[in-house]
C-alpha positions, 0 to 999 in steps of 0.5 A: 290311868293316863291313858299312856302305855309302856312303849310312849316313854320316849314319844315326848322326847322324840318331838323337836321344837322348831329352830329360831331359823325355821321360825324367823323364815315364817313370814307370819312371823314378820307380819306379826312383828310388823304389826307391833311395831307399826303400832308402837311407832304409832303410839309413841309418836303420839305421845311425843306429839302431845307432850311437845304440844303441852309444852309449847302452850298449844293444849292446856292440860 
């Protein structure tokens, strides 16, 4: 009923996932990681800057 036939027993096992090295060679992965790292650095620096300003009394909470 699922549409599989008797000859499809090993079809799912033959599909290989790409290795970590193959994925690391893909430039899109590095672009995504760079964007995420950039956003993380910007957010963390904004939080640290706000905390420093609050501790110095430049901003009032």
